[in-house]
DOMI-980068 format. One record per residue (C-alpha): residue in one letter; x, y, z. Coordinates in pm, whole numbers, plus 50000, padded with zeros to 5 digits. Layout:
<nodes>
AXYZ ...
</nodes>
This chain:
<nodes>
M499965000849997 T501555032249885 L500255065749988 A500825094049753 I501405129549912 V501265157149655 A501705195249669 A501915219849379 M504965238749488 R508305230649664 E507505254549950 E504415234850028 L506395200950059 A509915209450138 A509375200750521 V507615168150444 L510525157050218 A513005164850506 L511135140950730 M512285111650507 P515595098550606 A516205081050270 E514415080149950 T514535067249596 R514135094749322 S512615089048992 T511975114748720 V508915109048495 A507295135448268 G509735161048401 R508685156048771 E510775142149059 F509115113649250 F510355104749589 R509695070449726 G510575059650091 R508865055050419 L507405078650666 H506375066951014 G506445031550874 Q504045038350585 E505305033950220 V504935067650060 V505585085549730 L505895123349730 V505735145349423 L505245183049332 S502385184049076 R503245218348955 I500535244048926 G497085240748755 K494495214948663 V496315199248373 A499545195248568 A497735178748864 A495825155248657 A498995143448478 T500705138748811 A497745119348956 V497595095848647 T501345090948672 L501085081549049 I498425055848976 E499805039848664 R503605043148729 F503895041649118 D500875021549207 A499455047049459 S496725031549667 A495465067349788 I496275102749726 V496525130949978 F497065167149858 T498405192850094 G499015230450034 V497515264850039 A494355281349916 G492445312849913 G489745316550151 L486195322150014 G483745313050287 P482485335250549 G484765329550857 V487475313250657 Q490475334250753 V494285333550682 G495895305450891 D492715283650899 V492555249750765 V490095235950507 V489645198550451 A487715190850128 D484555171050136 A484145177949758 F485665195249472 L484215216049176 Q485825233748871 H484555269348910 D485855278048552 L484215248748351 D481495259548148 A480295237247854 S476805254247832 P474485252847657 L475305216347601 F475745211447984 P474955232148283 R477505254548401 H480185236448610 E478975202048516 V481715179648374 P480585169048030 L479365132048018 Y479745127748393 G476325141648491 K477815159948787 S479835188648875 R480955178649221 F483495151349310 A483465138549660 T486535129749841 D486935096250022 A484965096950341 A487245075850556 L490445091150433 T488955125750468 A487845119250833 R491495106850909 L492895138350746 A490625160950941 V491685144051277 A495305147951171 A494845184051084 G493025192851402 A495775175451611 A498755190451407 L497355225751429 P495155229451740 Q495345268451714 A493855269551364 R490115268451302 L489325238051094 H486545238350824 R485165209950611 G483315213950284 L483525223949921 I486715236249754 V486675249849416 S489495247749151 G490265268448848 D493135277248612 R493245312348750 F495005326049058 V491985345249214 A493465378049343 T490845405649324 T487935412749562 A485645415649277 E486435381049157 A486285365349489 R482795382049553 A481635367749231 L482615333149319 Q481035338649666 A477825347849503 E477795319949241 L478955293249487 P478055302949834 D479035270549997 A482545272749857 L485045274450145 A488215281249947 V489655283949603 E492855268549447 M494125254449130 E494575217849129 G492085197749366 A489155192849133 A491325176848860 I492835151349097 A489385143649243 Q488135135348884 V491105114348815 C490595095149143 H486905092149065 D487675075748728 Y490215051648899 G488245045149211 L491085056249418 P490605071849750 Y491555109049764 A491595135750028 A492895169550055 V493815197350303 R494465234250241 T495685260150475 I494415294850400 S497225318850282 D495025347550161 R491455357750123 A491595356549732 D491255395249736 D493145425649623 A495735417049889 A496085381649789 H499295383149594 G501415395649889 D499615374350157 F500115344549940 L503975348649889 R504555354750257 F502495326050386 V504055301150136 Q507495311250239 E506975312650600 V504155289650703 A503085264450433 S505675237750436 R505885234350818 H501945230850833 S502015204650557 A504735184150749 A502835185851079 I499575175350926 V501375145750735 A503255134551040 H499875131951250 L498285114850947 L500885087050938 A501465084451303 
</nodes>
């Protein structure tokens, strides 16, 4: 059983990599995959890169080449929901692509030929991840619910408000999770995701995001993964 741990950027995963005393490195499709053991669990770590296509390609490679038995995504996101503030943690119960629109052939946000717009995460793995996040970061407020993904860094108050109006139950916005959720749905693979809120996806998002990723994101990911595998 090999658990895949994925993040989009090195800043989100560096401290997790540092926890592995030894690893085997492989390069596939321009990505470095790190195989080893953490807390007695066989794991493979990888940086997906940014965006939905990059994330989907990484997920397929993990499944087809590395025989991943489950995927956990960790990283940062912009807060959308009321009360979801910088430093909070969101564990996804479902994902949706906020920028997908194949209308009038299909309803807005619905993935063509799937008959659905939302892809649920694995209930058991998500529950474990939520417990781990709560134990690792007891000072942070924990939220569970919908995370939305799109190939755009949401960084204006106007766009954030538009998303809030269109998808009022969305807690956070990022750029990878929904793509991996769809791939895992296709393969029947358990998937869970946790995001620490780095900004409020508003006019201050760019500066907030850069500071948070550099100073906080990696150690939050390491703490959550350590508790998940303990």
